C-alpha positions in Angstrom: -5.2 -11.4 42.4 -3.1 -9.3 40.2 -3.2 -5.8 41.2 -3.9 -3.5 37.8 -1.0 -1.5 39.0 1.5 -3.9 38.7 3.8 -3.5 36.0 4.9 -7.1 35.4 3.2 -10.2 36.7 4.7 -13.9 36.2 2.9 -16.0 33.8 2.7 -19.0 36.5 1.3 -16.5 39.0 -1.6 -17.3 40.8 -4.7 -15.1 41.2 -7.6 -13.6 38.3 -5.9 -12.5 35.5 -7.7 -9.5 34.4 -7.8 -9.1 30.6 -7.7 -5.2 30.4 -4.7 -5.5 32.2 -2.7 -8.4 30.7 -4.2 -8.5 27.4 -6.2 -11.5 26.0 -3.3 -13.5 24.8 -1.8 -13.4 28.5 -4.7 -13.9 30.2 -6.0 -17.2 28.2 -2.2 -18.7 28.4 -2.3 -17.6 32.4 -5.6 -19.8 32.7 -3.9 -22.4 30.9 -0.9 -22.7 33.2 -2.9 -22.7 36.0 -5.1 -25.6 35.0 -2.0 -27.3 34.4 -1.2 -27.4 30.6 1.9 -27.1 29.6 2.9 -23.5 28.9 6.3 -21.9 28.1 6.8 -20.1 31.2 7.7 -16.1 31.4 6.3 -12.8 32.1 3.6 -10.5 31.3 4.4 -6.8 31.0 1.0 -5.3 31.7 -1.3 -2.4 29.9 0.1 -0.4 32.9 3.9 -0.6 31.7 2.4 0.4 28.1 0.7 3.4 29.8 3.7 4.6 31.3 6.2 4.4 28.5 3.8 6.1 26.1 3.0 8.8 28.5 6.4 9.8 30.0 8.0 9.7 26.5 5.1 12.0 25.0 4.3 9.4 22.5 0.5 9.5 23.9 0.4 13.1 22.8 1.8 12.3 19.2 -0.7 9.3 18.7 -3.3 11.6 19.6 -2.0 14.0 17.0 -1.6 11.5 14.3 -5.0 10.2 14.7 -6.6 13.9 14.9 -5.1 14.5 11.0 -8.2 13.2 9.8 -10.7 11.1 10.5 -10.3 7.3 9.9 -13.4 6.8 8.0 -11.5 9.5 5.5 -8.3 7.8 5.5 -7.0 5.5 2.7 -4.7 2.5 3.5 -1.8 4.7 2.3 -2.5 7.2 4.5 -3.1 4.8 7.3 0.3 3.3 6.9 1.7 6.6 6.9 0.4 7.2 10.5 1.5 3.9 11.3 5.2 4.5 10.3 5.5 7.6 12.1 3.8 5.9 15.0 6.5 3.5 15.1 9.4 5.8 14.5 8.1 7.3 17.9 8.7 4.2 19.8 11.7 3.4 18.3 13.3 6.9 19.4 12.4 6.4 22.8 14.5 4.1 25.2 13.0 2.9 28.3 12.8 4.6 31.6 15.2 3.6 34.4 12.2 2.1 36.0 10.8 0.0 33.1 14.2 -1.0 32.7 14.6 -2.2 36.5 11.1 -3.9 35.8 12.0 -5.9 32.5 15.7 -7.1 34.2 13.8 -8.4 37.1 11.4 -10.5 34.7 14.6 -11.5 33.0 16.3 -12.9 36.0 13.8 -15.8 35.7 15.6 -17.1 32.9 19.1 -19.0 32.3 21.6 -16.3 31.1 21.5 -16.3 27.6 18.0 -17.7 27.1 16.3 -17.8 23.5 13.2 -15.9 23.9 10.1 -14.9 22.5 8.1 -11.6 22.8 4.6 -11.6 22.1 1.9 -9.0 22.1 -0.9 -9.6 24.0 -3.5 -6.7 22.9 -6.6 -6.1 25.1 -9.6 -7.0 22.9 -7.8 -9.7 21.0 -8.3 -13.5 21.2 -11.9 -13.2 21.9 -14.7 -15.2 20.6 -15.7 -12.6 18.2 -12.8 -10.8 17.3 -9.3 -12.0 16.0 -6.5 -10.2 15.8 -4.2 -12.9 14.8 -1.2 -11.9 12.5 -1.8 -8.4 12.9 0.5 -7.4 15.8 3.9 -8.3 16.3 5.9 -11.2 18.1 9.4 -11.4 17.7 11.4 -14.6 18.7 14.6 -16.0 19.1 15.5 -12.8 21.2 18.5 -12.7 23.8 20.0 -10.1 26.0 18.2 -7.7 28.1 18.8 -4.7 25.2 17.2 -6.8 22.5 14.7 -7.5 24.6 13.7 -4.0 25.6 13.8 -3.5 22.0 11.5 -6.2 20.9 9.1 -5.0 24.0 8.8 -1.4 22.1 8.3 -3.0 18.6 5.5 -5.3 20.0 4.1 -1.9 21.8 4.5 -0.2 18.2 2.5 -2.9 16.5 -0.8 -1.9 18.4 -0.3 1.0 15.9 0.5 -1.0 12.4 -1.3 -0.4 9.4 -3.3 -3.6 9.3 -4.3 -3.3 13.1 -5.6 -0.1 12.4 -7.4 -1.1 9.7 -9.2 -4.1 11.3 -10.1 -1.9 13.8 -12.1 0.5 11.9 -14.0 -2.0 10.2 -14.9 -3.3 13.4 -15.9 0.4 15.0 -13.2 0.3 17.6 -11.7 3.5 18.8 -8.2 3.1 18.1 -7.9 5.9 20.9 -8.7 3.3 23.7 -6.2 0.2 22.2 -3.9 -0.6 25.0 -0.9 -3.7 24.7 0.3 -5.7 26.9 3.8 -8.0 26.1 4.5 -11.3 26.9 8.4 -12.5 27.3 8.5 -16.3 27.5 10.8 -19.3 26.9 11.7 -19.9 23.4 10.3 -23.8 22.5 11.2 -24.7 19.1 10.4 -28.2 18.4 9.3 -30.6 15.5 6.8 -30.7 14.6 4.6 -28.0 15.4 0.9 -26.7 14.2 -2.4 -25.7 15.1 -5.8 -27.4 16.1 -9.4 -26.6 16.1 -11.7 -28.2 18.6 -14.3 -27.5 15.9 -14.0 -26.7 12.2 -13.5 -23.1 12.2 -15.5 -23.1 8.9 -18.4 -24.7 10.1 -18.5 -24.9 14.0 -21.5 -27.0 14.0 -20.3 -30.2 12.4 -18.8 -32.5 15.2 -15.2 -32.7 13.7 -11.7 -31.2 15.2 -9.2 -30.2 12.9 -5.3 -30.4 13.3 -2.9 -29.1 11.4 1.2 -29.8 11.4 4.5 -28.6 9.6 7.9 -29.5 10.7 9.8 -27.0 12.2 8.6 -23.8 14.1 4.7 -23.1 14.5 5.1 -19.6 13.1 6.1 -21.0 9.7 2.5 -22.4 9.3 0.7 -19.4 11.2 2.4 -17.1 8.5 1.5 -19.4 5.6 5.3 -19.9 4.5 4.8 -23.7 4.7 2.0 -26.2 3.4 0.7 -27.8 6.4 -0.5 -31.7 6.8 -4.3 -31.4 7.7 -6.6 -34.2 9.5 -10.4 -33.7 10.5 -11.2 -36.4 13.4 -14.6 -37.3 15.0 -15.0 -35.3 18.3 -17.0 -38.2 19.7 -15.0 -41.1 18.4 -11.6 -39.8 17.6 -11.9 -41.5 14.5 -9.7 -40.0 11.5 -12.1 -38.5 9.0 -9.7 -37.1 6.7 -5.8 -36.7 6.1 -4.3 -34.5 3.3 -0.6 -34.6 3.3 1.5 -31.1 2.8 3.5 -30.8 0.2 7.5 -31.5 1.6 10.5 -31.8 -0.4 8.6 -32.6 -3.6 7.6 -35.8 -2.3 4.7 -37.3 -4.0 4.1 -39.8 -1.0 4.7 -38.0 2.7 4.3 -40.1 5.5 2.3 -38.2 8.2 3.9 -35.9 10.6 2.0 -36.9 13.5 0.8 -40.6 14.5 -2.5 -41.7 15.8 -1.4 -41.6 19.4 -0.2 -37.6 18.7 -3.7 -37.1 17.4 -5.5 -38.3 20.0 -3.7 -36.4 22.8 -3.9 -33.2 20.6 -7.7 -33.7 20.5 -7.9 -34.6 24.3 -6.0 -31.3 25.1 -8.5 -29.3 22.5 -11.6 -31.4 24.8 -10.2 -30.6 28.2 -9.8 -26.6 27.6 -13.4 -26.7 26.4 -14.7 -28.3 29.0 -12.8 -26.4 31.7 -13.2 -23.0 30.4 -16.5 -23.5 28.1 -15.1 -22.2 25.2 -13.9 -24.1 22.0 -10.0 -23.3 21.5 -7.9 -22.7 18.4 -4.6 -23.7 19.4 -1.1 -23.3 18.6 1.0 -26.5 19.9 4.5 -27.7 19.4 6.6 -30.7 19.8 5.8 -34.6 20.4 3.1 -36.6 22.5 6.0 -36.6 25.4 7.0 -32.8 25.2 4.1 -31.2 23.9 3.8 -27.6 24.5 0.7 -25.0 24.3 2.0 -22.2 22.7 -1.5 -20.5 22.5 -5.0 -21.0 23.1 -8.1 -18.6 22.2 -11.6 -18.8 21.5 -12.3 -20.1 17.7 -13.5 -16.9 16.0 -16.9 -16.4 15.6 -16.8 -13.1 13.7 -18.7 -12.8 10.3 -17.2 -14.2 7.5 -17.1 -10.8 5.7 -14.8 -9.6 8.8 -12.6 -12.8 8.6 -12.2 -12.1 4.7 -11.1 -8.2 5.7 -8.8 -9.2 8.1 -7.0 -11.4 5.1 -7.2 -8.6 3.2 -5.2 -6.6 5.4 -2.8 -9.4 5.9 -2.1 -9.7 2.3 -1.2 -6.2 2.0 1.7 -7.2 3.9 3.2 -10.4 2.8 6.3 -12.0 4.7 9.9 -11.5 3.4 9.7 -15.0 2.0 6.7 -14.1 0.1 8.0 -10.6 -1.1 11.2 -12.6 -2.7 8.7 -14.8 -4.2 6.6 -12.4 -5.5 9.6 -9.9 -6.7 10.9 -13.0 -9.1 7.5 -13.4 -10.1 6.6 -9.7 -11.1 10.3 -8.8 -11.9 10.9 -11.8 -14.5 7.4 -13.3 -15.6 4.7 -10.5 -15.1 6.1 -7.0 -16.4 7.8 -8.7 -19.1 4.4 -10.3 -20.3 2.6 -7.1 -19.6 4.9 -5.3 -21.9 4.8 -8.0 -24.4 1.2 -8.0 -24.6 0.7 -4.4 -24.9 3.2 -4.1 -27.5 1.4 -6.5 -29.6 -1.8 -5.0 -29.5 0.0 -1.8 -30.4 1.3 -3.3 -33.5 -2.3 -5.1 -34.9 -3.9 -2.8 -38.1 -7.1 -2.7 -36.8 -8.4 -1.1 -39.6 -7.5 -4.1 -42.1 -9.7 -6.2 -39.9 -13.1 -7.1 -40.8 -16.2 -6.6 -38.7 -16.1 -10.0 -37.1 -12.4 -9.9 -36.7 -12.7 -6.5 -35.1 -15.4 -7.9 -32.5 -12.6 -10.4 -31.6 -10.2 -7.8 -31.2 -12.2 -5.9 -29.0 -13.2 -9.0 -26.7 -9.5 -10.2 -26.6 -8.3 -6.8 -25.4 -11.6 -6.6 -22.9 -10.3 -10.1 -21.6 -6.8 -8.8 -21.1 -7.8 -5.8 -19.1 -9.6 -7.9 -16.8 -7.1 -10.4 -16.4 -4.4 -7.8 -15.7 -6.6 -5.8 -13.3 -6.9 -9.0 -11.3 -3.4 -9.5 -11.0 -2.9 -5.8 -10.2 -4.9 -6.7 -6.9 -3.6 -10.4 -6.5 0.3 -9.6 -7.3 1.3 -6.0 -8.0 -0.5 -4.6 -4.7 0.8 -7.0 -2.6 4.5 -6.7 -3.6 3.9 -2.8 -3.2 4.6 -3.9 0.5 8.2 -4.3 -0.6 8.6 -0.3 -0.4 6.8 -0.2 3.0 8.5 -3.4 4.5 12.1 -1.6 3.5 10.7 1.6 5.5 10.2 -0.8 8.3 13.5 -2.7 7.9 15.7 0.6 7.5 13.9 2.5 10.2 14.0 -0.4 13.1 17.7 -0.9 12.2 19.1 3.0 11.4 16.4 4.9 13.8 16.8 7.8 12.0 15.4 11.4 12.9 13.5 11.4 9.6 11.4 8.2 9.1 11.3 8.5 5.3 14.8 9.2 4.8 14.8 5.7 3.2 13.2 6.9 0.2 16.7 8.2 -0.9 17.7 4.7 -1.3 14.8 4.6 -4.0 16.0 7.4 -5.9 17.3 7.1 -9.6 15.3 4.2 -10.6 14.5 3.7 -14.3 10.5 4.5 -13.8 8.6 4.2 -17.2 7.5 7.8 -15.9 11.2 9.4 -15.5 12.1 7.8 -19.0 9.0 9.9 -20.3 9.8 13.1 -18.5 13.3 12.7 -19.7 11.9 12.3 -23.2 9.4 15.7 -22.8 12.6 17.7 -21.5 14.7 17.1 -24.6 11.8 18.3 -26.3 11.2 21.3 -24.2 15.3 22.0 -24.5 14.6 22.2 -28.3 12.1 24.3 -27.8 14.1 26.5 -25.2 17.1 26.6 -28.0 15.4 27.5 -31.3 12.7 30.3 -30.2 11.3 30.3 -34.1 10.2 26.8 -33.6 8.5 27.1 -30.5 6.9 30.5 -32.1 5.7 28.2 -34.7 4.5 25.8 -32.4 2.4 28.2 -30.3 1.1 29.9 -33.3 -0.2 26.5 -35.0 -1.6 25.8 -31.4 -3.7 29.0 -31.5 -4.9 28.7 -34.9 -6.1 24.8 -34.1 -8.2 26.2 -30.9 -8.6 22.3 -29.9 -9.2 21.0 -33.5 -5.7 20.0 -34.0 -5.0 17.1 -36.7 -1.8 15.9 -36.8 -1.1 15.4 -40.1 -1.9 18.8 -41.2 -0.2 20.4 -38.1 3.1 18.4 -38.7 3.2 19.6 -42.4 2.4 23.2 -41.7 5.2 23.1 -38.7 7.4 21.6 -41.2 6.9 24.8 -43.5 7.6 27.2 -40.5 10.6 26.8 -38.9 14.0 25.2 -39.1 14.7 22.6 -36.9 10.9 21.3 -36.9 11.8 17.7 -38.8 13.9 16.7 -35.8 11.6 18.3 -33.2 8.5 16.4 -34.9 10.3 12.7 -35.1 11.1 13.1 -31.5 7.7 13.9 -30.5 6.3 11.2 -32.7 8.6 8.9 -30.7 7.8 9.8 -27.3 3.9 9.8 -28.1 4.3 6.1 -29.2 6.2 5.1 -26.9 5.2 6.7 -23.7 1.4 8.4 -24.1 -0.2 5.3 -25.4 -2.3 5.3 -22.5 -5.6 6.1 -21.0 -6.0 9.3 -19.0 -9.8 10.1 -17.8 -10.9 7.3 -20.4 -9.4 9.1 -23.5 -6.4 8.6 -25.4 -3.0 10.8 -24.3 -2.1 9.7 -27.8 -4.7 10.7 -29.8 -4.6 14.4 -27.8 -1.1 15.9 -29.0 -2.4 19.6 -28.5 -2.2 18.7 -24.5 1.4 17.5 -24.6 2.3 20.3 -26.9 1.1 22.9 -24.6 2.8 21.2 -21.7 6.3 21.5 -23.5 5.6 25.2 -24.4 5.3 25.5 -21.0 8.1 23.5 -20.0 10.8 25.6 -22.3 9.8 28.6 -20.2 12.9 29.3 -17.7 12.7 28.6 -15.2 11.8 25.0 -14.5 12.8 22.0 -12.6 12.8 19.3 -15.6 15.4 20.9 -17.7 17.6 22.5 -14.7 17.3 19.7 -11.7 20.9 18.1 -10.8 20.8 14.6 -11.4 20.8 11.9 -8.5 24.3 10.9 -7.7 25.1 7.5 -6.8 27.1 9.1 -3.6 24.4 10.1 -1.7 22.4 6.6 -2.3 25.6 4.6 -1.5 25.6 6.5 1.8 22.6 5.5 2.9 23.5 1.9 1.8 26.3 1.9 3.8 24.4 3.6 7.2 22.1 0.8 6.6 24.9 -2.4 6.1 26.9 -0.4 9.6 23.6 -0.5 11.5 22.8 -4.4 10.7 26.8 -5.7 11.0 28.5 -7.5 8.5 26.4 -10.8 9.6 23.5 -9.3 8.0 24.7 -7.3 5.1 23.3 -9.7 2.3 20.0 -9.6 3.9 20.2 -5.8 3.9 21.2 -5.4 0.3 18.3 -7.9 -0.5 15.6 -5.6 1.4 16.7 -2.8 -0.4 16.8 -4.4 -3.8 13.0 -6.1 -3.3 12.0 -2.1 -2.2 13.4 -0.9 -5.7 11.7 -3.5 -7.7 8.6 -2.9 -5.8 9.0 1.2 -6.1 9.7 0.9 -9.8 6.5 -1.3 -10.1 4.3 1.2 -8.2 4.5 3.6 -11.7 5.1 0.7 -14.2 2.2 -1.2 -13.7 -0.2 1.6 -13.9 1.1 2.8 -17.1 1.6 -0.9 -18.5 -2.1 -1.7 -17.6 -3.3 2.0 -19.0 -1.9 0.9 -22.2 -3.8 -2.2 -22.4 -6.8 -0.2 -21.7 -5.7 2.4 -24.3 -5.4 -0.7 -26.8 -8.8 -1.6 -26.2 -10.2 2.1 -26.6 -8.5 2.3 -30.0 -10.3 -0.7 -31.3 -13.5 0.7 -29.9 -12.8 4.1 -31.8 -12.1 1.9 -35.1 -15.4 0.4 -34.2 -17.2 3.7 -33.8 -16.0 5.2 -36.9 -17.3 2.3 -38.7 -20.4 2.6 -37.4 -20.9 6.4 -37.5 -19.8 6.2 -41.2 -22.7 4.0 -42.0 -25.1 6.0 -39.6 -25.6 3.3 -37.3 -24.3 5.6 -34.4 -24.6 9.3 -33.4 -21.8 11.2 -34.4 -21.8 12.8 -30.3 -21.7 9.0 -29.4 -17.9 8.4 -27.5 -18.1 4.7 -26.4 -15.8 3.1 -24.0 -14.7 0.3 -22.1 -18.3 -0.1 -20.2 -19.8 -0.4 -23.8 -17.9 -3.5 -24.8 -20.7 -5.8 -25.3 -23.1 -3.8 -26.8 -20.2 -2.7 -29.4 -18.9 -6.5 -30.2 -22.9 -7.3 -30.4 -23.4 -4.8 -33.3 -20.2 -5.7 -35.3 -21.3 -9.2 -35.2 -24.9 -8.4 -36.4 -25.5 -9.0 -40.1 -28.2 -6.1 -40.0 -27.6 -2.6 -40.2 -29.6 -1.2 -37.2 -28.7 1.5 -35.3 -26.8 0.9 -32.1 -28.2 1.8 -28.5 -25.7 2.2 -25.9 -28.3 0.9 -22.9 -25.4 1.5 -20.3 -24.4 4.9 -21.4 -25.7 6.8 -19.0 -23.6 9.4 -16.8 -24.5 8.8 -13.1 -25.7 12.3 -11.6 -23.1 14.4 -9.9 -23.2 14.7 -6.3 -22.1 17.8 -5.6 -20.4 17.8 -2.3 -21.5 20.8 0.5 -18.1 20.9 2.4 -18.6 24.4 3.3 -21.4 27.0 3.6 -22.5 28.8 0.2 -20.1 31.3 -0.4 -17.8 30.4 2.1 -14.0 29.0 1.6 -12.2 27.9 5.0 -9.1 30.0 6.1 -6.9 26.9 6.3 -6.9 23.6 5.2 -5.3 20.7 7.4 -3.6 17.5 5.6 -0.3 15.4 5.6 3.0 16.9 5.2 4.2 15.2 2.3 7.2 17.1 0.8 8.8 19.9 2.7 8.6 23.8 1.6 6.6 26.8 0.8 5.1 28.1 -2.0 2.3 30.9 -3.1 0.4 30.6 -5.9 -2.8 30.1 -8.1 -4.6 27.0 -8.0 -5.2 25.2 -11.0 -7.6 22.1 -10.2 -7.0 19.1 -12.4 -10.4 17.2 -12.8 -9.9 15.1 -16.2 -8.0 15.3 -19.4 -9.2 18.4 -20.9 -7.4 20.5 -17.6 -4.5 19.5 -18.5 -3.3 21.8 -21.5 -4.2 24.4 -20.0 -1.8 24.3 -16.6 0.8 27.1 -16.4 3.9 27.1 -15.0 4.2 28.5 -11.6 0.6 27.7 -10.5 -0.7 25.3 -7.7 -1.7 21.6 -8.8 -4.6 20.7 -7.1 -6.3 17.5 -7.5 -8.1 14.0 -6.6 -4.5 12.2 -6.7 -1.3 12.3 -9.3 -1.5 9.7 -11.5 1.2 8.0 -13.1 -0.2 9.1 -16.5 -0.3 12.7 -15.3 3.3 13.0 -13.6 4.4 14.9 -16.6 2.7 17.6 -15.5 4.5 18.3 -12.1 7.7 19.7 -13.2 5.3 22.7 -13.7 3.8 23.3 -10.7 5.2 25.2 -7.7 3.4 23.0 -5.4 1.1 20.4 -5.0 -2.3 19.8 -3.0 -4.4 16.5 -3.5 -7.5 14.7 -1.5 -5.7 11.7 -1.7 -2.7 10.9 1.0 0.3 9.3 1.6 4.0 9.8 1.6 4.5 7.0 -0.9 2.0 8.4 -3.3 3.1 9.2 -6.7 2.6 13.0 -6.0 4.4 13.3 -2.9 7.3 11.4 -4.2 7.9 13.3 -7.4 7.4 16.3 -5.6 10.4 15.4 -2.9 12.6 14.6 -6.0 11.7 18.2 -7.7 11.8 19.9 -4.5 8.4 21.4 -4.2 6.1 21.5 -1.6 3.3 18.9 -1.1 0.3 18.6 1.5 -1.8 15.5 0.5 -4.7 13.9 2.2 -6.6 17.4 2.0 -10.3 16.5 2.7 -12.0 17.5 -0.5 -9.5 19.9 -1.5 -10.1 19.8 -5.4 -13.9 21.0 -4.5 -13.2 23.6 -1.9 -10.0 25.3 -4.0 -11.6 27.0 -7.5 -8.9 27.7 -10.2 -7.5 31.5 -9.5 -7.8 30.8 -5.7 -4.6 32.2 -4.0 -2.9 30.0 -1.8 0.1 29.2 0.1 1.1 25.4 0.4 3.3 24.8 3.5 4.8 21.5 3.2 6.4 21.2 6.6 3.4 21.5 8.6 1.0 20.1 6.1 -1.3 23.2 5.7 -2.4 24.9 3.1 -3.5 28.7 3.5 -6.4 30.2 1.6 -5.5 33.7 0.6 -2.7 35.9 1.3 -0.4 34.6 3.9 -0.4 36.4 7.4 2.8 38.3 6.9 1.4 39.5 3.6 -1.7 40.8 5.5 0.6 42.3 8.4 2.7 43.8 5.2 -0.8 45.4 4.0 -2.0 46.9 6.8 1.4 49.1 7.5 0.9 50.0 4.0 4.0 48.4 2.8 
């Protein structure tokens, strides 16, 4: 019997294999090996080895700290990814202890020198009948040499804490603190063909059908979804072939089957034999022809609820492989983004006032359909491609192993984001105001007179009469407004709210401010990071590294641009609804207070197509009652709020909460920006802030990135931040520790107590 105190157990060794010690995958393979099935030989590094490593290296305490920052139930997937990245960095930073290295070396003596090995995960709880962690933990193939094996072991251990695995555990209600990982090190078997096989159809295990799939080459190509497989269904009782669906191979219209009838018969016999001997219907990975077929893995067919399978599939879709990322990069950069831009430009150019009612109804429906289509593309293509940034982070950190796990962000700087172009345009306008005191005074006086009722034509004409230089300013403002502010924020078109942007420009024109004085990003720092990565991966992988960097950059540019471009479509839909609203109000069919939005497309279209002039009822124009969160006892405010340290630095200032569009114009330079999350549609506000506090967390969300670009502190992932903090509250934001202190800082209180 294998002792739970042992660090290493040979895969072919006798005894009772405890899944709590060796993990589900190793336990199943050991059973198969001992039963006489052809399984790649090797050894299992037990969970005791994992526990020894994390405890001796102080990683267990670090994991506890990371998981203790915030409840998993309150974390978004961006925050969970950050947690996973920081934990992974801990594993990479610590080498194996001397005793663990000796243990691994002893296991490797069972292989030929220079042998190609597979280092595979075997987590406790995976490969059970009710849970499948397939694809959520790492397996590394083609590993050669002791150091490479040790590095691979640490990466497999770290994958226990991957974002996908944490998300799946969260949905299953499993406590991550109890997670443990064993590691399989096996002889690499890379035969042709390979595939997966199910003793029963996983879509309906009640059917007396078995399913076999095969691909040319390695089985990992099928498991990762990179190759279209041949697919067979067989009768379990008669072994007859029910269906065969050929996979797409080399563009052949009529490919020959990868498996012959005798191959199918033998695979089915193996499935049934496993089922008979062990009492569970296997999901099996295999490789090789009938005379040399090897079982790579076998586990019970997952009988989890369908929604759990869907969740796992969605988590995996958030982290597509490198091949799919390259496909997505081409599709996003060369097809989707140009098409999205063209659609928005075409909608903006259409003169809706010239359309009759039926044509306007068609225009509204066209825009509504476009918004729906592009939101689907956003989730189907844009969100998965956002993994390009995260994949670059993992690739860079695995290769370079920097002290700062976010050092890679430097590679993403100086990208031509739409938001950056907008801020540059606002910077030029602010400089005009800063250099022309008369013009700035004229803008301020005109805004004060408007008192929230600004009408742009009258404002423009008045400004032209009041100050020299107004003509150039107005022309540049109108160009920026049309190019960058044709977007929806808080269900309103910013283009229709020029007073808000003008207020922001007045604030930006007052020195000091970062947008006007920020040093441009030099290529030297970026080039240095590129060289550091290339030096780390070696000359043979230079092209791979540069390709990974390019994918990350395109992915990061998309993170901002897609939001702004979709917001432009929403803006054009709102513009069409506004034209219809004006018509109805002029004919007393709609109250003057009504403000139809995108949720009212159907009744507005229906009214445009009705020949009658009946009043319009917006049945769904009912605002849901707001639920007040009781975060703290009435009249009390916590002394400290804990979040993630998203951008370093310390700043003290008065809070300004941004809840909606109406709050943007009131923001003043030096205030602490507190909000649910910095949206791409409002990042122009950030240069005014001395610090940022957000409820939504993540090191790669927009607020954190722009805060680091501008060198201001940011703490995000603060639970209920925008409900707890009120306008005017004095707070100190510590972006190093991730702490927001409410009230005067401790050193201020100490000085006050001393009368200083």
